C-alpha positions as CSV (number, residue, x, y, z in Angstrom):
1,X,50.9,122.6,63.4
2,X,49.6,120.4,66.2
3,X,48.6,122.5,69.1
4,X,49.9,122.4,72.6
5,X,47.9,121.8,75.8
6,X,44.9,119.7,74.8
7,X,43.4,116.3,75.5
8,X,41.9,113.8,73.1
9,X,38.5,112.5,74.1
10,X,37.0,109.1,73.2
11,X,34.3,110.7,71.1
12,X,36.8,112.2,68.7
13,X,36.4,115.6,70.3
14,X,39.3,117.4,72.0
15,X,39.6,119.4,75.2
16,X,41.7,122.5,74.8
17,X,43.6,123.6,78.0
18,X,45.1,126.8,76.7
19,X,42.8,129.5,78.1
20,X,39.9,130.1,80.5
21,X,37.3,128.8,78.0
22,X,38.8,125.3,78.1
23,X,36.8,124.5,74.9
24,X,35.5,121.1,74.0
25,X,35.9,121.0,70.2
26,X,34.1,118.6,68.0
27,X,35.7,117.2,64.8
28,X,35.8,119.8,62.1
29,X,35.1,122.6,64.5
30,X,37.1,125.5,66.0
31,X,37.4,126.9,69.5
32,X,36.1,130.3,70.6
33,X,39.4,131.8,69.3
34,X,38.6,130.6,65.8
35,X,42.2,129.7,65.2
36,X,42.4,126.2,66.7
37,X,40.6,123.4,64.9
38,X,39.9,119.8,65.6
39,X,41.1,117.9,62.5
40,X,40.2,114.2,62.9
41,X,40.9,114.2,66.7
42,X,44.0,116.3,66.5
43,X,43.9,120.0,67.6
44,X,45.7,122.1,65.1
45,X,46.9,125.7,65.3
46,X,45.9,127.5,62.1
47,X,48.0,130.6,62.6
48,X,51.5,129.3,63.3
49,X,54.0,131.6,61.5
50,X,51.2,133.7,60.1
51,X,51.9,137.3,61.2
52,X,49.0,139.6,60.5
53,X,50.8,142.6,62.0
54,X,54.3,143.4,63.0
55,X,56.1,146.6,63.9
56,X,58.9,148.2,66.0
57,X,57.4,149.9,69.1
58,X,58.8,151.6,72.1
59,X,58.4,149.3,75.1
60,X,56.4,152.0,76.7
61,X,53.6,151.4,74.2
62,X,52.8,148.0,75.6
63,X,52.6,149.8,78.2
64,X,55.7,148.7,80.2
65,X,57.0,151.6,82.1
66,X,59.2,149.7,84.6
67,X,60.7,147.2,82.2
68,X,63.8,148.4,80.3
69,X,62.5,152.0,79.9
70,X,63.5,153.5,76.5
71,X,64.0,150.1,74.8
72,X,62.4,149.1,71.5
73,X,60.5,145.9,70.9
74,X,59.5,144.0,67.8
75,X,55.8,143.4,68.1
76,X,53.9,140.6,66.3
77,X,50.4,139.2,66.2
78,X,48.2,136.8,64.3
79,X,44.5,137.0,63.6
80,X,42.1,135.7,66.3
81,X,41.1,136.3,69.9
82,X,39.3,134.5,72.7
83,X,37.4,137.7,73.7
84,X,34.6,139.4,71.7
85,X,35.0,143.0,72.9
86,X,32.6,145.2,71.1
87,X,35.0,148.2,71.6
88,X,38.2,146.5,70.3
89,X,40.7,148.9,68.8
90,X,42.2,146.0,66.8
91,X,39.0,144.4,65.7
92,X,40.0,144.2,62.1
93,X,42.6,141.6,63.0
94,X,41.3,140.2,66.3
95,X,37.9,139.3,64.9
96,X,39.1,138.3,61.4
97,X,37.4,135.0,60.4
98,X,39.8,134.1,57.6
99,X,43.3,132.7,58.4
100,X,45.5,135.4,56.8
101,X,48.9,136.8,57.5
102,X,52.4,136.9,56.1
103,X,54.6,133.9,56.6
104,X,57.2,134.8,59.2
105,X,58.6,131.8,61.1
106,X,60.1,132.2,64.6
107,X,63.7,132.4,63.3
108,X,62.6,135.3,60.9
109,X,60.9,137.1,63.8
110,X,64.1,137.0,65.8
111,X,66.2,138.0,62.8
112,X,63.9,141.0,62.1
113,X,64.0,142.0,65.8
114,X,67.8,141.9,65.7
115,X,68.0,143.7,62.3
116,X,65.8,146.5,63.7
117,X,68.0,146.9,66.8
118,X,65.3,145.7,69.2
119,X,66.1,144.3,72.6
120,X,62.8,142.5,73.0
121,X,59.9,140.8,71.2
122,X,56.3,141.6,72.2
123,X,53.4,139.3,71.5
124,X,50.6,141.8,71.3
125,X,47.9,143.6,69.2
126,X,45.7,140.5,69.4
127,X,45.7,138.0,72.3
128,X,49.0,136.1,72.4
129,X,47.4,133.1,74.1
130,X,45.6,132.1,70.9
131,X,48.9,132.0,68.9
132,X,50.6,130.3,71.8
133,X,52.7,127.7,69.8
134,X,54.0,130.5,67.5
135,X,54.8,132.7,70.5
136,X,56.4,129.9,72.5
137,X,58.7,128.8,69.7
138,X,59.7,132.4,68.9
139,X,60.2,133.2,72.6
140,X,62.4,130.2,73.1
141,X,64.6,131.0,70.1
142,X,64.7,134.7,71.1
143,X,65.9,133.8,74.6
144,X,68.8,131.8,73.0
145,X,69.7,134.9,71.0
146,X,69.7,137.2,74.1
147,X,66.4,138.9,73.4
148,X,63.6,139.5,76.0
149,X,60.0,138.4,75.6
150,X,56.8,140.2,76.7
151,X,53.1,139.4,76.5
152,X,50.4,142.0,76.2
153,X,47.4,139.9,77.3
154,X,43.9,139.9,78.5
155,X,45.0,137.4,81.1
156,X,42.4,134.8,80.2
157,X,45.0,132.0,79.8
158,X,45.4,128.8,81.7
159,X,47.9,128.2,84.5
160,X,49.3,125.4,82.3
161,X,50.0,127.8,79.5
162,X,51.8,130.2,81.9
163,X,53.8,127.3,83.4
164,X,54.9,126.2,79.9
165,X,56.0,129.6,78.6
166,X,57.4,131.0,81.9
167,X,61.0,129.9,81.3
168,X,61.1,132.3,78.3
169,X,58.6,135.0,79.3
170,X,60.2,138.0,81.0
171,X,57.3,140.4,81.4
172,X,53.5,140.7,80.9
173,X,51.1,143.5,80.7
174,X,47.7,142.2,81.8
175,X,44.8,144.3,80.5
176,X,41.7,144.7,82.5
177,X,38.6,146.3,81.1
178,X,36.0,148.1,83.2
179,X,37.8,147.3,86.5
180,X,37.2,143.5,86.1
181,X,33.4,144.0,86.7
182,X,31.9,140.6,85.8
183,X,28.8,142.2,84.4
184,X,30.9,144.5,82.1
185,X,32.9,141.5,80.8
186,X,29.7,139.5,80.2
187,X,27.9,142.3,78.4
188,X,30.7,143.9,76.4
189,X,33.5,141.2,76.1
190,X,31.5,138.0,75.9
191,X,33.3,136.5,79.0
192,X,31.2,134.7,81.6
193,X,33.9,134.6,84.3
194,X,36.8,136.9,85.2
195,X,38.3,134.4,87.7
196,X,40.8,132.9,85.2
197,X,42.4,136.3,84.8
198,X,43.1,136.5,88.6
199,X,44.3,132.9,88.5
200,X,46.7,133.8,85.7
201,X,48.1,136.7,87.6
202,X,48.8,134.6,90.7
203,X,50.6,132.0,88.4
204,X,52.7,134.8,86.8
205,X,53.7,136.0,90.2
206,X,54.7,132.5,91.2
207,X,56.8,132.1,88.1
208,X,58.5,135.5,88.7
209,X,57.2,137.1,85.5
210,X,57.4,140.9,85.8
211,X,53.8,142.3,85.8
212,X,52.3,145.6,84.9
213,X,48.5,146.1,85.0
214,X,46.2,148.2,82.8
215,X,42.6,149.1,83.5
216,X,40.5,150.6,80.7
217,X,38.0,153.0,82.2
218,X,34.8,153.1,80.0
219,X,32.5,156.0,80.9
220,X,29.0,155.0,81.8
221,X,29.5,151.3,81.5
222,X,32.9,150.4,82.9
223,X,33.6,153.2,85.4
224,X,31.9,151.8,88.5
225,X,33.8,152.8,91.7
226,X,32.9,149.6,93.7
227,X,34.4,147.2,91.1
228,X,37.4,149.5,90.8
229,X,38.0,149.5,94.6
230,X,37.7,145.7,94.6
231,X,40.3,145.4,91.8
232,X,42.6,147.8,93.7
233,X,42.3,145.8,96.9
234,X,43.0,142.5,95.1
235,X,46.1,143.8,93.4
236,X,47.4,145.3,96.6
237,X,46.8,142.1,98.5
238,X,48.1,139.7,95.9
239,X,50.7,141.6,93.8
240,X,51.7,144.4,96.1
241,X,51.7,148.2,96.1
242,X,54.8,148.4,93.8
243,X,52.8,146.9,90.9
244,X,52.7,149.6,88.1
245,X,49.0,150.4,87.4
246,X,48.0,152.2,84.1
247,X,44.6,153.8,83.9
248,X,43.7,153.9,80.2
249,X,41.6,156.5,78.5
250,X,38.8,155.0,76.4
251,X,38.1,155.9,72.7
252,X,35.0,154.5,71.1
253,X,35.7,151.9,68.4
254,X,34.2,149.0,66.5
255,X,30.6,148.3,67.6
256,X,30.5,150.3,70.8
257,X,27.9,153.1,70.8
258,X,28.5,154.6,74.2
259,X,30.5,157.6,75.3
260,X,33.3,158.3,72.9
261,X,36.2,159.1,75.2
262,X,37.1,159.1,78.9
263,X,37.6,162.6,80.2
264,X,41.0,163.2,81.9
265,X,39.3,164.5,85.0
266,X,37.7,161.0,85.5
267,X,41.1,159.3,85.1
268,X,42.6,161.8,87.6
269,X,39.9,160.9,90.1
270,X,40.7,157.2,89.7
271,X,44.4,158.0,89.8
272,X,43.8,159.6,93.2
273,X,41.9,156.6,94.5
274,X,44.7,154.3,93.6
275,X,47.3,156.6,95.1
276,X,45.2,156.9,98.3
277,X,44.8,153.1,98.5
278,X,48.6,152.8,98.6
279,X,49.8,152.2,95.0
280,X,53.3,153.6,94.4
281,X,53.2,153.8,90.6
282,X,50.0,154.9,89.0
283,X,49.9,156.2,85.4
284,X,47.4,157.7,83.0
285,X,47.4,156.1,79.5
286,X,46.4,157.6,76.2
287,X,46.9,161.1,77.6
288,X,50.3,162.3,76.2
289,X,51.8,165.2,78.1
290,X,49.9,164.5,81.3
291,X,51.9,164.8,84.5
292,X,50.8,161.4,85.5
293,X,52.8,159.8,82.7
294,X,56.0,160.3,84.8
295,X,57.5,158.0,87.4
296,X,58.0,159.5,90.8
297,X,60.0,158.1,93.7
298,X,57.6,156.8,96.4
299,X,59.9,158.0,99.1
300,X,61.0,161.5,98.2
301,X,58.4,162.3,95.5
302,X,60.9,163.5,92.9
303,X,60.7,162.5,89.3
304,X,62.9,159.6,88.4
305,X,61.6,159.0,84.8
306,X,60.2,161.8,82.7
307,X,58.0,160.8,79.7
308,X,56.0,162.3,76.9
309,X,53.7,159.8,75.3
310,X,55.9,156.8,74.5
311,X,59.1,158.7,74.7
312,X,61.4,158.6,77.7
313,X,62.9,162.1,78.1
314,X,65.0,161.8,81.2
315,X,66.0,159.1,83.8
316,X,67.2,159.9,87.2
317,X,68.3,156.6,88.6
318,X,71.5,155.2,90.0
319,X,71.1,151.5,89.1
320,X,67.5,150.8,90.3
321,X,67.6,153.5,93.0
322,X,66.3,157.0,93.0
323,X,69.2,159.3,92.2
324,X,67.9,161.8,94.8
325,X,67.2,159.7,97.9
326,X,68.4,156.2,97.1
327,X,65.0,154.6,97.5
328,X,64.9,151.3,95.5
329,X,62.4,151.5,92.5
330,X,60.6,148.5,91.3
331,X,62.1,148.4,87.9
332,X,64.1,146.1,85.6
333,X,66.9,147.8,83.6
């Protein structure tokens, strides 16, 4: 399928405008994502309708804690990614060089979501930006059928892509690694600039897409306090203190040879820093049973959503308000 968001150049090359790389792709070559190819001056998406992974997930797994808690979402992905993280959990599909996957066209994705009693479709596991055409057509059809759409993204997409998909995109989880430290991204993700991620967040906010943030804390390499403080300040200044922030525990994977896991005590220290900075909703991820999985009212401090892992146990809300004191919670039900 012909790709969206590119320009043809006089040389026969094309200029992709989908993500922060903005690749110039020569005839017969592919972009950094490995799934968009210049075929005689036309940029083609090689993964349209090719689902390499699909499953029913709790919405909390995305993680989205403030967007329809307790809902189930039909998750899909194709091969490919525009990052090269050497610790990727999903490396077997994100870094796959062959174009493989089951044929599942947008109408079938929506049908499967409905058949499995899901209220949303999530574009996840790999980076949804790189299968943008597939995600866009699916999201558009899903919206017409009354389903919600969410992206789980590294945020390295172009403002043009966000503008195009925004009429059909309800929520996005934007995943930071190592507190957006540029040196960490360069050394461990192959990314030379983190600015496109922040530009994307600003565009999402302008388009009124519901945003939750994750930050993967990598011991020894991606746990610097100064980058973390800088990230916290940016989120507070640009997105606000009601933005849900998830601090994720790291487990060694793929080619990474550093510390195997993030200790809960380190995550708790970073949780306290975010809370002290003024964040109202801070969570620990990959730590089932931890007290910081739960949502507490910023006003009275009482628990309004109780969780264990990805399961919602109890909700104490009256509409969007705390059932105990009436404070309005930043949540979409």
